[in-house]
N, C-alpha and C positions, 0 to 999 in steps of 0.2 A: 451268445454265439449258439445255434440251434444245435440239436444232436446231427442231424444230418451232415452240416458244415463239418463238424467236427471229425463224423464219419471219413468225408472225402480228403479233410486233412492228413487222416492218418493214413490213408491209401494211397496216399501223393509222398508222403515220408517214407513208406514202406518200397516203393516204386525207385525214389530216388537211390536208396541204399542197396538195393538190389541192383541198380546200374553201375552202381560204384562199385562194387564188389564184382560183377562181371569184369568192368575192364582193368579193375586191379588184377583179376585173374589171367585176362587176357595179355596184359604188361608181362607179367613173372613169365607167361607160356612163350612171349616172343622173344624176350631176353634170354632165357635159356637156349630157345632155338639160335638166336643168333652167337650165343656163347660158344654152342656147338661148332657150328661153321667158320667161326673166327679162330675157334680154339683161344677163347681170349678168357684168362680165369679172374680177369676184373669183372667184365659183365656178367660171368656166373655167381659173382660172389654179390653184386649188386640182384641177381635176380633173386638169390638163396635170400637176401635181405628183403626184399620185397614181397619173399611167400612168407616169412617167419613174421613180418608185419601184419598180414593177413590172419596167421594163426593166432598170433598175441590180443589182436583186438577181436573178438570173434561178434562182440556186439556193437552194432553201427551205432552211429553217433545219434543217427535221427532217432533209433528208439530208446536212447538215454535222456534225450533232452526233454524236460518239462516246461513246456512254454504257458 
């Protein structure tokens, strides 16, 4: 594999990881909104759980894997 292909592969991995992070944050925000509107502690606890998952794993899997 030439260096140019490796560079494109790394850029792709970073974009996928960023997209995953953005979607996860959006999911947490939507769950919090729904929990507040519906006054549901179950949905709120799920939102907190998802948020803590984001904090507990700050390094996306795409950066950890060494193909």
